[in-house]
N, C-alpha and C positions, 0 to 999 in steps of 0.2 A: 702522406700527396706522393704522389710518384715521383721518380727521378728529372729533372730535365736541366737545361746547360743554363745554369744561373749566371756564368759569366758572360751571357750575352741579353744587353739589355731590353730589346725587343722580345725576345723569346720571354724575360722576366715578367714585362708591361703586360705579354699575354697570359701567361698563368696567374698574374694577378686577376683579369677578368675571368680566367675559368675556374677561378677558385671562388669567386662572388657566384659565379653559375651553380656550382655545386653547394654551396651556403644556403640559394634560393629551391634548389633540386637534389635532396640527397643521395638519390638514386643513379646523378650520373657520376663517372668512372672516365678517368682519361691515365694511361698507359705510359710505360716510361718508353723514356726516349730508347735510339738503336744507334748502333754506331755506322759510320761512312762504312767502314768495310763492309757490312751486313746489308749495306745498299747496294755499292757495288757488285757483291756476289749474287746477288738477286737480279741485279741487271744483266749478267752475264750467261745466269742460267736458262734465262730467260729471253733472250736476244733484245732486249729494249733499251731505252734511255729516257728514265724519269724527268719528268721538268723540275728546273733547279727549286723553283719555290717548295715545291711538296715536299723533296729531299730535304731541304733545311726545315721545313718544321717537327717531320717525324725523327730529325736527329738533333732538333734542338728542344721545341715544345712538347711533342709525345707522340706515340708511334701509334694511334688510334684509342680506342674508348666506347663506351656504351652508355645506353639509359633506359627507362621502363624498363627495367630489368631484364634488358639483352633485347628486348624486340626491337630497339631501332639502335644501329653499329657503325661507328666510324673505326673500320677493319684495321688492323694492326698488316704489317707490309706483308708477313708472312702469310697470311688469311685471303689478302686480295684475290680476285679471281678475274680473268680477262673476258670480252667480249667479242664476237666477231661483227663484224659489217655484213649483213643480210642473215640469215637463217644461222642459229648454232648449232653449225655441225663441225665438230671439232675433227672430224676425221679429212676433212676436204683440205687444209693444209694454208686455208685463209689467213691473212695475217692479222693479227693481233691490232683491233680497233682502239679500244680502250681499258684501264683498268681499271675495275670496279673496287670502290673504296667506301661506301656510303651506304647501308642498309636503309630503304626510307618504308617498309612496308609494302604489303601484297605483291608483294613477288619484284618490287620495283628497286633501283637502286639510282647511285649516282657514278660517275667516273669520269677520271682524265683522259681523256682522246691523245694515244699516243703517236698519231702521224696524220698526214696532210695539213691543210692550211689552217684547221684549227687545233692543230698541236698546242695542248697542254691547256686548253679549255673544259670545261666542265661538260657531260654529256648527260641526256638521262636514258637509261634501259629498263628493260624487262624481259624477264627468263631467257638473259643470256643474248637478247636480241637489241643493239646498242643502236640510237640513233641522236642527233644533232639535235641539241635545243639550246640556244642563247642564254644560259643559266648565269652565267661569269664571264666576260671576253679575255681579263684579264687571270686568269689561271684560280688555281685551288686556293691559294693562302688570300687572295681577293672574297673569295668566295666564303672561305671560312671566320674570317672576322667580320663580316658581316652577318654572319648567322649568329656569330657570339654577341656581337651589339646587339643587336636585336633579343634574341634569348634574356642577356641581362636585363634588357625593359620588359621581362614580361612576357614579350610577344608570344602566341601560340604556332613556335616555327621549331618545335623540338624535331621536327621530319625532314629537316633541310627544305622545304618549298618553298620558301619566301622569294617571291621574285624581283623586287624593284628596293631600290636604296629609297631610304626616307623614310619617316613614321607615318603613323595612322592618319596622323590630324594633318601632315603635310600632302600626305596622296588625295586628301577627301577635297582639301585646299585645291589643288592640281584639276581635281576632277572638274569641280567648279567653273575652273576657268576652260578648261579643256576638257572635257566627256571622254575619256576613255575608257573600255572594257579593263584592259591590262590593269588600269590604275581600280580597280574594282577587285579586280581577282587578286593585285598582292595584300589589300587591305583585309580581304576574307581571309586569307591564311594567315595572315599576322593575329587578326583580330582573337578576342576572347572577353569574358566577363570582368577578367581580373582587373586588364591593360584599358578598355572601354571606358572613359570618365563619362559624366552626368553631360557635359557639356559637348562632349564628339558625340553621342549617341541623341542628343537635341538636335545639334547639325545635320547631322545623318540622316533624320527624320524629314528633317525641311526639305531636301535634296530627293530624296524618296517621295515625296507628297509632290513635285514638280515636274519629277523628272517625266516623258513623254513616251522614251522608245519599250521596248517591252521587255528586251535581252537585259539593258542594264535597269530597268526597275525592279525585274525578277533576281536580279545578283544585289542592289540594294534592301532588298526584302532577306534574304540571305544574312548579308552582314549586320540587319539591326535583330535579327532573332541569335545568329551567334553573339551579339555584343551584349546582351541581355534586357533586350527593349521587352519591357513588361507587357505590351497589349498584341500577343502574337496573332490573335484573331484576328485584328483589323490591318494589318498587315498581309498576311494570306486572304482575307476578303478583299483586298483591293486588287491584288493580283489576279483571281479565282478565273480561271478560263481553261478550254480545254489544251491550249497549248503550254499550259504551264502546270497540270495536273500531275505530272514527274516530279518538278521541283515542290510541289505541294506533297506530295505524297512521302518524298523523303525524309523533308523535313518536319513533317508529323511522325514519321516513324523513329529518326533519328533522333530528336531532341526537343520535342513540344510533347507529345501524347505518352511515350513510351518511356520506359528506362531500356535502356539496349546495353547488351554485349555484344559487341560485331555485329554481327548483320541482325540479331533475334532478339523480338521483343522479348523480355523477359517481366513486366512490370508494368501496370499502368499507373499516370501521374495524374493528380486531382483535377488537373484541365483537360483532361481528356472528351469528357463529355461534350461540354461546349461545340468540339469539333465534328463529331458524331454527323450532323446532317450533311457535313462537309463531304465524309467520307464515304456515305450512301451513295451522294451523287458521285463522285466519283468512282466508283466500283462499278455503281450501273453503266458507265458507260464505257469503262474499259472492259464489263461483261461485251458491251456491244460490238466494239470494235476488237473482238478476239486477243487484246492486249495480256497476255495471260501472266506474263511477270508482276507488273504493274497489280492486276486484278487477284492475285493472290492475297498479294500485302495487303492490300482494303481488305478484302475480307476476311483475311485474322487480325486485323487492327478493329475492323465493326465486332467481332465475334468479341473481342477482349474488353470493346467497349462497355463501361457500366451503364450506360443509356441503351445497350444494346435489346430489339422487340425481332426477334426472329419472325414477327409479320410482314416487318418491311423489306426481308430479302428471303422470304419464304417460297419464293423463286428461283432462285440459286439454290437454297439448301434440299431442295427435292427435283433440281435439272439432272436430264440425262444425257448432259452434254458432258462427253466423255472425260476431257479434261477437266472439269470441275468437280467431275463424279471421285477422278483419282486424286486431285486436291485434298476432298475431304475424309478421302478413304485413309490419306497417308500423315492427315492434321494430329498435330500432338500439341494438347495443349493441358494445364495445370487442372486439377480436380475441380475448383470453384468457377472456372470457366468451362470443362467440359460438361456441367454439368447441366448447362444452358442447350447445346448443341448436341448433345451425347449420341440422341435417338438419330437425329439425322445421319453423324458419322458413321453408325452402324449399319442405317441403311446405304450408307453411299458404300461401305465396305463388301454389301452383299453383292452390291448392281455391280462393282469392280468386280468381283469375283469372277458373276456370269460372264460379265465382259469379255473375259480372259478366254472363260471353258468356250464361249463361242467363237474366239480366233481360234481357238485352238481342235 
């Protein structure tokens, strides 16, 4: 275990919680604390003043850490970086807006605001462009302790994106009394199959059935799926309409039908065939609507589905539409899948070459 201030009772208590979390997730690490002199030197070199609660944490509890093999990080002070208000042009002399301390994946991070009325609060950031989002109104320490408590409960928040205080059960009870989409988002970010009890899932389904607002019903559907509700087909059938197709495609692609590594489907789950007709209908809708992003996902999932029948989409497989031809020509499938559509892909490659020749 890394070094920390064993003479500070609060630091000792926090480290006990961190050790509990590490026992549940062995790939989590926390780094040694640093001295106050190192902090002051960093502040002087960068012409900034760090908030007191953050300074206390890195000099008493731990100066950063990592999890998921380093994919997500709580940066040690010496490896933090700054974001600037407006475009991230480091040559313009703009003031440092925030210091980015947490990597949360997909080029996003969390930072501490260093100036203005929101000094000391937590901001969201993407690609060096800082923007204020009220994640924690009372600073880093509150933000971290909230995350730590929820992580120890087994909540799915190791990427620091939980929104509101409280348990998923409390949020659902609050939602029943006062329907607020923000409560559902908070449940969505926290929940997983491990922490969702049978009673919670039962109560959640009751709320889902009675909900009349479409946006809220869609979010309840996503939470049910994430919680491990068994009859996902009936859930998606309930919200099946063009305005919800994007959500349905995402859920099918990411959690129901296909084993997924990042954004790419790598295998088919045993329940996939029951969603085949749903996929074909959505795909044909997106073909007509010229929504190529979602169309491409649907086409790939349809071809990978064990229930696939080339006659169902023959018009698409033999299409002369340039975008469809390009997609088929550049498609990469495993051999067992390629056997189903190989002749169409070969034909698309020839068509695409001719299209490019004609352009030349």
